[in-house]
C-alpha positions, -999 to +999 in steps of 0.1 A: +090-199-785+123-184-779+110-147-773+116-142-735+086-119-731+060-144-751+077-174-724+069-148-691+038-138-702+026-175-710+038-183-674+014-155-662-015-165-680-012-201-673-009-196-631-041-167-634-059-195-653-053-222-629-061-195-601-094-185-616-105-220-621-100-232-587-116-198-574-147-207-598-147-242-586-145-237-552-173-205-553-195-232-569-187-260-538-199-231-513-229-220-534-239-255-538-236-262-498-256-228-493-284-242-518-282-276-497-275-292-532-242-306-516-238-318-482-207-299-466-176-310-460-150-294-437-130-280-466-162-262-482-173-251-445-137-236-440-139-219-471-172-205-466-162-191-432-131-175-445-150-157-473-180-148-450-156-129-429-141-116-460-108-131-458-086-143-485-085-182-487-048-193-485-052-217-513-059-189-536-029-170-528-006-179-556+019-149-554+025-118-534-008-104-519-011-079-494-021-094-459-048-069-450-065-075-485-100-083-481-116-112-500-138-089-522-107-067-530-088-098-539-116-108-563-117-072-580-082-074-583-079-105-600-105-095-622-084-065-632-055-088-639-075-109-664-085-080-680-047-070-683-042-102-700-067-104-721-059-072-737-022-083-740-029-115-756-055-099-783-028-081-798+001-092-820+025-066-810+015-069-774+051-060-764+047-027-773+016-018-754+017-005-721+018-030-695+010-025-657+037-039-640+017-043-608-008-065-623+015-090-631+017-120-608+055-123-607+069-087-618 
């Protein structure tokens, strides 16, 4: 597709999808460790400690993030961004609707 807006939006969605998959995978690993399903690795232990102290894990930071943002706030922020992308891609005329520029990963 030659539409620059489409290419931009496609890149944003590709990055956010990969990030959401990573977050879900790692949260499942922490849950499995806490439930005693899997033995804890040092990576999962480190992730659990970061989450317990409400810090955003370094591996989750794929775009500019306020360093003071807590992990719980980060998850809420990601959810809002995903909601925006879902609204944009559900419309054929997405370029004619308002966009929350702060909700883009690479504005």
